[in-house]
Biotite code that builds the C-alpha atoms (Angstrom):
import biotite.structure as struc

atoms = struc.array([
    struc.Atom([-68.165, -35.197, -40.596], chain_id="A", res_id=1, res_name="UNK", atom_name="CA", element="C"),
    struc.Atom([-65.543, -34.202, -38.179], chain_id="A", res_id=2, res_name="UNK", atom_name="CA", element="C"),
    struc.Atom([-66.854, -36.784, -35.847], chain_id="A", res_id=3, res_name="UNK", atom_name="CA", element="C"),
    struc.Atom([-66.406, -39.463, -38.615], chain_id="A", res_id=4, res_name="UNK", atom_name="CA", element="C"),
    struc.Atom([-62.797, -38.335, -39.066], chain_id="A", res_id=5, res_name="UNK", atom_name="CA", element="C"),
    struc.Atom([-62.020, -38.600, -35.325], chain_id="A", res_id=6, res_name="UNK", atom_name="CA", element="C"),
    struc.Atom([-63.412, -42.060, -35.114], chain_id="A", res_id=7, res_name="UNK", atom_name="CA", element="C"),
    struc.Atom([-61.478, -43.105, -38.259], chain_id="A", res_id=8, res_name="UNK", atom_name="CA", element="C"),
    struc.Atom([-58.139, -41.956, -36.849], chain_id="A", res_id=9, res_name="UNK", atom_name="CA", element="C"),
    struc.Atom([-58.796, -42.747, -33.156], chain_id="A", res_id=10, res_name="UNK", atom_name="CA", element="C"),
    struc.Atom([-56.388, -45.478, -32.010], chain_id="A", res_id=11, res_name="UNK", atom_name="CA", element="C"),
    struc.Atom([-57.929, -48.694, -30.808], chain_id="A", res_id=12, res_name="UNK", atom_name="CA", element="C"),
    struc.Atom([-56.711, -50.802, -27.926], chain_id="A", res_id=13, res_name="UNK", atom_name="CA", element="C"),
    struc.Atom([-55.618, -53.527, -30.245], chain_id="A", res_id=14, res_name="UNK", atom_name="CA", element="C"),
    struc.Atom([-53.718, -50.965, -32.509], chain_id="A", res_id=15, res_name="UNK", atom_name="CA", element="C"),
    struc.Atom([-51.887, -49.667, -29.340], chain_id="A", res_id=16, res_name="UNK", atom_name="CA", element="C"),
    struc.Atom([-51.104, -53.368, -28.228], chain_id="A", res_id=17, res_name="UNK", atom_name="CA", element="C"),
    struc.Atom([-49.684, -53.981, -31.664], chain_id="A", res_id=18, res_name="UNK", atom_name="CA", element="C"),
    struc.Atom([-47.497, -51.061, -31.646], chain_id="A", res_id=19, res_name="UNK", atom_name="CA", element="C"),
    struc.Atom([-46.211, -51.704, -28.097], chain_id="A", res_id=20, res_name="UNK", atom_name="CA", element="C"),
    struc.Atom([-45.584, -55.342, -29.133], chain_id="A", res_id=21, res_name="UNK", atom_name="CA", element="C"),
    struc.Atom([-43.658, -54.417, -32.150], chain_id="A", res_id=22, res_name="UNK", atom_name="CA", element="C"),
    struc.Atom([-41.498, -51.981, -30.180], chain_id="A", res_id=23, res_name="UNK", atom_name="CA", element="C"),
    struc.Atom([-40.796, -54.322, -27.504], chain_id="A", res_id=24, res_name="UNK", atom_name="CA", element="C"),
    struc.Atom([-39.764, -57.086, -29.949], chain_id="A", res_id=25, res_name="UNK", atom_name="CA", element="C"),
    struc.Atom([-37.407, -54.641, -31.580], chain_id="A", res_id=26, res_name="UNK", atom_name="CA", element="C"),
    struc.Atom([-35.778, -53.925, -28.017], chain_id="A", res_id=27, res_name="UNK", atom_name="CA", element="C"),
    struc.Atom([-35.572, -57.622, -27.189], chain_id="A", res_id=28, res_name="UNK", atom_name="CA", element="C"),
    struc.Atom([-33.833, -58.349, -30.524], chain_id="A", res_id=29, res_name="UNK", atom_name="CA", element="C"),
    struc.Atom([-31.259, -55.647, -30.000], chain_id="A", res_id=30, res_name="UNK", atom_name="CA", element="C"),
    struc.Atom([-30.503, -56.717, -26.418], chain_id="A", res_id=31, res_name="UNK", atom_name="CA", element="C"),
    struc.Atom([-30.323, -60.322, -27.452], chain_id="A", res_id=32, res_name="UNK", atom_name="CA", element="C"),
    struc.Atom([-27.830, -59.449, -30.318], chain_id="A", res_id=33, res_name="UNK", atom_name="CA", element="C"),
    struc.Atom([-25.723, -57.552, -27.980], chain_id="A", res_id=34, res_name="UNK", atom_name="CA", element="C"),
    struc.Atom([-25.626, -60.333, -25.214], chain_id="A", res_id=35, res_name="UNK", atom_name="CA", element="C"),
    struc.Atom([-24.746, -62.906, -28.010], chain_id="A", res_id=36, res_name="UNK", atom_name="CA", element="C"),
    struc.Atom([-21.996, -60.687, -29.293], chain_id="A", res_id=37, res_name="UNK", atom_name="CA", element="C"),
    struc.Atom([-20.647, -60.066, -25.904], chain_id="A", res_id=38, res_name="UNK", atom_name="CA", element="C"),
    struc.Atom([-20.635, -63.859, -25.097], chain_id="A", res_id=39, res_name="UNK", atom_name="CA", element="C"),
    struc.Atom([-19.110, -64.727, -28.438], chain_id="A", res_id=40, res_name="UNK", atom_name="CA", element="C"),
    struc.Atom([-16.303, -62.195, -27.795], chain_id="A", res_id=41, res_name="UNK", atom_name="CA", element="C"),
    struc.Atom([-15.595, -63.508, -24.409], chain_id="A", res_id=42, res_name="UNK", atom_name="CA", element="C"),
    struc.Atom([-15.548, -67.016, -25.635], chain_id="A", res_id=43, res_name="UNK", atom_name="CA", element="C"),
    struc.Atom([-13.247, -66.067, -28.512], chain_id="A", res_id=44, res_name="UNK", atom_name="CA", element="C"),
    struc.Atom([-10.892, -64.240, -25.971], chain_id="A", res_id=45, res_name="UNK", atom_name="CA", element="C"),
    struc.Atom([-10.841, -67.226, -23.710], chain_id="A", res_id=46, res_name="UNK", atom_name="CA", element="C"),
    struc.Atom([-9.952, -69.650, -26.742], chain_id="A", res_id=47, res_name="UNK", atom_name="CA", element="C"),
    struc.Atom([-7.170, -67.090, -27.997], chain_id="A", res_id=48, res_name="UNK", atom_name="CA", element="C"),
    struc.Atom([-5.719, -67.039, -24.384], chain_id="A", res_id=49, res_name="UNK", atom_name="CA", element="C"),
    struc.Atom([-5.713, -70.824, -24.042], chain_id="A", res_id=50, res_name="UNK", atom_name="CA", element="C"),
    struc.Atom([-3.986, -71.145, -27.488], chain_id="A", res_id=51, res_name="UNK", atom_name="CA", element="C"),
    struc.Atom([-1.405, -68.585, -26.367], chain_id="A", res_id=52, res_name="UNK", atom_name="CA", element="C"),
    struc.Atom([-0.696, -70.620, -23.182], chain_id="A", res_id=53, res_name="UNK", atom_name="CA", element="C"),
    struc.Atom([-0.112, -73.718, -25.282], chain_id="A", res_id=54, res_name="UNK", atom_name="CA", element="C"),
    struc.Atom([2.149, -71.993, -27.643], chain_id="A", res_id=55, res_name="UNK", atom_name="CA", element="C"),
    struc.Atom([4.154, -70.455, -24.922], chain_id="A", res_id=56, res_name="UNK", atom_name="CA", element="C"),
    struc.Atom([4.598, -73.923, -23.218], chain_id="A", res_id=57, res_name="UNK", atom_name="CA", element="C"),
    struc.Atom([5.553, -75.445, -26.704], chain_id="A", res_id=58, res_name="UNK", atom_name="CA", element="C"),
    struc.Atom([8.076, -72.669, -27.103], chain_id="A", res_id=59, res_name="UNK", atom_name="CA", element="C"),
    struc.Atom([9.525, -73.114, -23.731], chain_id="A", res_id=60, res_name="UNK", atom_name="CA", element="C"),
    struc.Atom([9.818, -76.784, -24.164], chain_id="A", res_id=61, res_name="UNK", atom_name="CA", element="C"),
    struc.Atom([11.756, -76.174, -27.578], chain_id="A", res_id=62, res_name="UNK", atom_name="CA", element="C"),
    struc.Atom([13.998, -73.672, -26.033], chain_id="A", res_id=63, res_name="UNK", atom_name="CA", element="C"),
    struc.Atom([14.962, -76.161, -23.327], chain_id="A", res_id=64, res_name="UNK", atom_name="CA", element="C"),
    struc.Atom([15.593, -78.796, -25.804], chain_id="A", res_id=65, res_name="UNK", atom_name="CA", element="C"),
    struc.Atom([17.668, -76.415, -27.859], chain_id="A", res_id=66, res_name="UNK", atom_name="CA", element="C"),
    struc.Atom([19.733, -75.429, -24.892], chain_id="A", res_id=67, res_name="UNK", atom_name="CA", element="C"),
    struc.Atom([20.353, -79.283, -23.974], chain_id="A", res_id=68, res_name="UNK", atom_name="CA", element="C"),
    struc.Atom([21.511, -79.938, -27.673], chain_id="A", res_id=69, res_name="UNK", atom_name="CA", element="C"),
    struc.Atom([23.949, -76.871, -27.522], chain_id="A", res_id=70, res_name="UNK", atom_name="CA", element="C"),
    struc.Atom([25.435, -77.872, -24.262], chain_id="A", res_id=71, res_name="UNK", atom_name="CA", element="C"),
    struc.Atom([26.090, -81.483, -25.350], chain_id="A", res_id=72, res_name="UNK", atom_name="CA", element="C"),
    struc.Atom([27.323, -81.128, -28.793], chain_id="A", res_id=73, res_name="UNK", atom_name="CA", element="C"),
    struc.Atom([31.085, -80.465, -29.552], chain_id="A", res_id=74, res_name="UNK", atom_name="CA", element="C"),
    struc.Atom([31.894, -77.124, -30.834], chain_id="A", res_id=75, res_name="UNK", atom_name="CA", element="C"),
    struc.Atom([31.993, -76.680, -34.488], chain_id="A", res_id=76, res_name="UNK", atom_name="CA", element="C"),
    struc.Atom([35.302, -75.821, -36.110], chain_id="A", res_id=77, res_name="UNK", atom_name="CA", element="C"),
    struc.Atom([35.387, -72.112, -37.326], chain_id="A", res_id=78, res_name="UNK", atom_name="CA", element="C"),
    struc.Atom([34.627, -71.722, -41.177], chain_id="A", res_id=79, res_name="UNK", atom_name="CA", element="C"),
    struc.Atom([37.649, -71.496, -43.220], chain_id="A", res_id=80, res_name="UNK", atom_name="CA", element="C"),
    struc.Atom([37.741, -68.401, -45.360], chain_id="A", res_id=81, res_name="UNK", atom_name="CA", element="C"),
    struc.Atom([39.842, -68.287, -48.611], chain_id="A", res_id=82, res_name="UNK", atom_name="CA", element="C"),
    struc.Atom([38.661, -71.601, -50.238], chain_id="A", res_id=83, res_name="UNK", atom_name="CA", element="C"),
    struc.Atom([40.944, -73.979, -48.496], chain_id="A", res_id=84, res_name="UNK", atom_name="CA", element="C"),
    struc.Atom([39.355, -77.211, -47.441], chain_id="A", res_id=85, res_name="UNK", atom_name="CA", element="C"),
])
């Protein structure tokens, strides 16, 4: 009777292989998910930096254009206070 119980619960080579395969599959899945997350973050960071560079260049161009407009326009007369026009 005790021998029958030992044989019933004794792991087989195929059972051990299945367990090792399942554990390794989980480990590979976690590593792949982390790698994908890291690569996605790096790509998003690079896209963000590229958009920031473009926005800064555009802002600088508008600032130069505004400066040129201010320098070449005649000064505006001061606003009159008191309702006289």
